[in-house]
C-alpha positions as CSV (number, residue, x, y, z in Angstrom):
1,M,86.3,84.1,33.9
2,D,83.7,85.5,35.5
3,A,84.4,83.3,38.6
4,L,87.9,85.3,39.0
5,V,85.6,88.7,38.3
6,L,83.4,87.3,41.1
7,M,86.2,86.7,43.7
8,L,87.5,90.0,43.1
9,I,84.6,91.9,43.8
10,M,83.5,89.7,46.9
11,G,87.3,90.5,48.0
12,A,86.7,94.2,47.4
13,S,83.5,94.3,48.8
14,L,84.8,92.4,51.9
15,G,88.0,94.8,52.5
16,V,85.0,97.8,52.4
17,I,83.5,96.0,55.1
18,I,86.5,95.2,57.0
19,G,87.8,99.1,56.8
20,L,84.6,100.7,58.1
21,A,84.3,98.3,61.1
22,A,87.8,98.6,62.1
23,K,87.0,102.4,61.7
24,F,83.7,102.3,63.0
25,F,84.7,100.0,66.1
26,A,88.0,101.4,67.0
27,V,88.6,102.1,70.3
28,R,90.7,105.4,71.0
29,H,93.7,105.1,72.9
30,D,94.7,108.3,75.1
31,P,98.4,108.6,74.6
32,R,98.3,109.9,78.2
33,I,98.5,106.3,79.3
34,E,101.9,105.4,78.2
35,Q,102.9,108.9,80.3
36,V,101.3,108.4,83.1
37,E,102.7,104.7,83.0
38,E,106.3,106.0,83.0
39,M,105.6,108.0,85.9
40,L,104.8,104.9,88.1
41,P,107.1,102.6,89.8
42,G,106.6,99.8,87.8
43,T,106.5,96.8,90.3
44,N,102.9,95.8,89.2
45,C,102.1,94.9,92.8
46,G,98.5,95.3,92.4
47,A,98.8,97.0,96.0
48,C,96.3,100.2,94.5
49,G,93.6,97.7,93.5
50,F,93.9,97.3,89.8
51,A,96.1,94.3,87.2
52,G,99.1,96.7,87.4
53,C,100.9,99.6,86.9
54,A,99.4,99.9,83.0
55,D,96.1,99.0,84.5
56,F,96.2,101.8,86.9
57,A,97.1,104.5,84.4
58,R,94.2,103.6,82.4
59,A,92.4,103.9,85.4
60,L,93.8,107.2,86.4
61,V,93.2,108.9,82.7
62,A,89.9,107.8,82.6
63,G,89.1,109.3,86.4
64,E,88.2,106.1,88.0
65,A,91.3,106.7,90.3
66,T,93.2,108.8,92.0
67,P,97.2,109.0,92.2
68,E,97.8,108.3,95.7
69,L,96.1,105.0,95.3
70,C,99.7,104.0,94.5
71,P,101.7,103.1,97.6
72,S,104.8,102.8,95.7
73,S,105.0,106.4,94.5
74,S,107.2,108.9,96.3
75,S,104.9,112.2,97.0
76,E,106.9,113.8,94.2
77,S,105.9,111.7,91.9
78,V,101.8,111.5,92.9
79,H,102.0,115.0,92.6
80,R,104.0,115.1,89.6
81,I,100.7,112.8,88.3
82,A,98.7,114.9,89.6
83,D,99.5,118.0,88.2
84,F,99.7,116.2,84.8
85,L,96.2,115.4,84.8
86,G,94.9,118.0,86.3
87,V,93.7,116.5,89.1
88,E,93.9,116.5,93.1
89,A,96.8,114.4,94.9
90,G,94.6,113.4,97.6
91,A,95.9,113.1,101.4
92,R,98.4,109.8,101.7
93,N,98.3,108.1,104.9
94,R,101.9,106.2,104.3
95,M,101.9,102.5,105.5
96,V,105.2,100.5,105.8
97,A,105.8,96.5,106.3
98,V,106.3,94.9,109.9
99,V,107.4,91.3,110.9
100,R,105.8,90.6,113.7
101,C,108.3,88.4,115.3
102,G,111.7,89.2,116.9
103,G,112.9,85.6,117.4
104,D,116.2,85.4,115.6
105,D,118.6,82.8,115.7
106,R,120.1,83.7,119.2
107,A,116.5,84.1,120.5
108,A,114.7,81.7,119.1
109,Q,115.2,77.6,120.1
110,W,115.6,75.6,116.8
111,A,113.5,72.3,116.6
112,A,115.5,70.8,113.9
113,G,117.6,71.2,111.4
114,Y,116.3,72.0,107.6
115,N,118.3,71.1,104.3
116,G,115.4,71.8,102.2
117,V,114.5,74.7,99.6
118,R,115.0,78.0,101.0
119,D,111.5,79.4,100.7
120,C,109.3,80.0,103.6
121,R,105.9,78.2,102.4
122,S,108.1,75.1,101.8
123,A,109.3,75.0,105.2
124,S,106.6,75.6,106.5
125,L,105.2,72.2,104.9
126,V,108.1,70.2,106.7
127,A,106.7,70.4,110.0
128,G,105.9,73.3,110.3
129,G,109.5,74.4,109.8
130,A,112.4,74.2,111.7
131,K,112.0,76.8,114.4
132,G,110.5,75.8,117.9
133,C,107.8,78.5,117.5
134,V,105.2,77.3,114.7
135,Y,104.3,80.8,114.7
136,G,107.3,83.0,114.0
137,C,109.4,83.9,111.2
138,L,110.6,80.8,109.6
139,G,113.6,82.6,107.9
140,M,114.2,81.7,104.3
141,G,114.1,85.0,103.1
142,T,110.7,84.5,101.0
143,C,109.8,88.1,101.6
144,S,113.1,89.7,101.3
145,R,113.2,88.3,97.8
146,V,110.3,89.1,96.7
147,C,110.7,93.1,98.0
148,P,110.9,95.1,94.8
149,F,112.9,97.6,96.7
150,G,115.1,95.8,98.7
151,A,113.3,96.9,101.9
152,I,113.7,93.7,104.1
153,E,116.9,92.1,105.3
154,M,117.5,89.2,106.3
155,R,119.5,88.8,109.8
156,D,120.2,85.4,112.0
157,G,117.4,83.9,110.5
158,L,114.8,86.6,111.2
159,A,113.3,88.9,108.1
160,I,113.9,92.7,109.3
161,V,112.2,95.5,107.3
162,H,113.6,99.0,107.1
163,P,110.7,101.2,107.4
164,D,112.4,104.1,105.6
165,I,113.1,102.3,102.7
166,C,109.6,100.3,102.6
167,T,107.0,101.7,99.9
168,G,104.3,100.0,101.4
169,C,103.9,97.5,98.2
170,R,102.4,94.6,100.2
171,K,104.5,92.1,98.3
172,C,105.9,90.6,101.2
173,V,102.2,90.2,102.6
174,A,101.3,88.0,100.1
175,V,103.7,85.5,100.1
176,C,104.5,85.1,104.2
177,P,102.7,81.3,104.9
178,R,102.5,82.4,108.7
179,Q,100.9,85.6,108.0
180,L,103.0,87.5,110.2
181,I,103.6,90.3,108.1
182,I,100.9,93.6,108.6
183,M,100.9,96.8,107.0
184,A,101.1,99.7,110.2
185,P,101.0,103.7,109.9
186,A,104.6,104.9,109.1
187,D,104.5,106.7,112.1
188,A,103.3,104.5,114.5
189,P,105.6,104.6,117.2
190,V,106.0,101.1,118.7
191,H,105.1,97.4,117.8
192,I,104.8,94.1,119.3
193,F,107.1,92.0,117.5
194,C,105.5,88.8,118.7
195,N,102.3,86.7,117.0
196,S,102.3,83.7,119.0
197,P,99.3,83.2,121.2
198,A,100.3,80.3,123.1
199,K,100.6,80.9,126.7
200,G,103.8,82.7,128.0
201,G,105.3,79.7,129.7
202,A,105.2,77.6,126.5
203,K,106.3,80.3,123.9
204,S,109.5,81.4,126.9
205,K,110.7,78.1,126.0
206,V,111.3,78.4,122.4
207,C,111.5,82.6,122.4
208,K,113.7,84.7,124.5
209,V,111.7,87.7,122.9
210,S,108.3,86.4,123.0
211,C,105.1,88.6,124.4
212,I,104.4,86.1,127.4
213,G,101.0,88.0,128.5
214,C,102.0,90.1,131.4
215,R,99.5,92.6,130.6
216,K,102.2,95.4,131.9
217,C,102.3,97.2,129.1
218,Y,98.2,96.9,128.6
219,K,97.9,97.9,132.3
220,E,100.2,101.3,131.6
221,A,98.7,102.2,128.6
222,G,95.3,101.2,129.1
223,E,92.9,99.1,126.4
224,E,92.4,102.0,124.2
225,K,96.2,101.7,123.0
226,I,97.1,98.5,123.6
227,R,94.4,95.2,124.0
228,M,94.9,91.7,124.7
229,E,94.0,88.7,122.9
230,G,94.3,85.7,125.2
231,F,98.1,86.0,125.9
232,L,98.7,88.0,123.6
233,A,99.3,91.9,122.8
234,R,98.3,94.1,120.4
235,I,98.8,97.6,119.3
236,N,96.0,99.5,118.7
237,Y,97.1,101.5,115.8
238,D,94.1,104.1,115.4
239,C,95.5,105.3,119.5
240,P,98.9,104.1,119.8
241,P,101.0,104.2,123.3
242,D,103.9,106.4,123.5
243,P,107.3,105.3,122.7
244,E,108.5,105.2,126.9
245,I,106.1,102.1,127.2
246,V,108.9,99.8,125.8
247,K,110.6,100.1,129.3
248,V,107.7,97.8,131.1
249,C,108.1,94.8,128.4
250,P,110.3,92.7,130.4
251,T,111.0,90.2,127.2
252,G,112.0,93.4,124.6
253,C,108.8,92.1,122.5
254,L,107.6,95.8,122.5
255,Q,110.1,97.8,120.8
256,T,110.1,101.3,119.4
257,A,109.1,101.4,115.4
258,G,112.8,102.1,114.5
259,A,114.3,99.8,116.9
260,M,114.6,96.4,115.2
261,A,116.4,98.1,111.6
262,A,118.5,100.2,113.8
263,K,119.8,97.0,115.7
264,S,120.6,95.4,112.5
265,E,122.7,98.7,111.1
266,S,124.7,98.6,114.5
267,E,125.5,95.1,114.3
268,V,126.6,95.4,110.6
269,A,128.6,98.5,111.9
C-alpha cells in the first residue's frame, strides 16, 4: 500500500514538473509563417539561400530575409508578402537559365549510339556521352525533368530554355553534369550558345554552330562587352553588346536572347 501511494505521489510530481517544463521551454509559433508559406511557390528549390519554402517563410517572419530573395515568386507574390509583413519588397534583378549550347541533332555530330539510362549524368559516365563534342548538351533531358515550371523543352537532342516561363530557381543548374547552364539577367540581349574551349578547327568537326574563336564579335563589340577565353567568346552581362552583334557571327552560335525558344516554337508550328 505504501509503495502504491509513493508511486502515485512520484507520478503526480513528475507530471507537474513536465507540465511546467513544457510551459517554460515552449517555443511560441507564429501563425504568420504558414500564411507566408502559402504565398510562396512551394518549389523548395533553395535558390533563396534557405533549406526550402518553409524555412524561408520562417526567416521572412523573423526579419532575417526579404521577399525578393525568392527567384521563383512572381512580382505580385513578392509585393503581396511584403504588404502582409509590412516590409519593403526590395528591388529584383530577374535571372533566367541559359543552356550554353546550340548543338542539336542536326548541328552536332554523334560519336556513338547510347541505349543506357536517360539521364545526363549517367550518359556522361559512358565515354563522355554519345555526341562528338564532350562539352555540349548531352540531350537526355535531365534538366527538363527537374524544372518545376516546364520552362525547359527538349527538341532534337538539345535543351532549350523558354525565358518567359523560367523563374530562375536554378534547379537545372545543379543537375547539369557539364555545367552548361548558367544564370543570366533576363534582360540580356544576346547569348553565346557554345561552351567548348577547344580550338576552332576541332570544334567545327563535331558541331556546325560552335564558337570557332574567330574574334569577329570581340572586335566588333569591344573587350568591355565580349571577352575571349582562349578560343571561346563570352558575353559580359554587366555591359552586354547590342542585338545587332549577332550578324557578325559566321556560325550562328551568337544569338539574341529569345532566338532559341522562338526557333523551337516556329518548328513546332
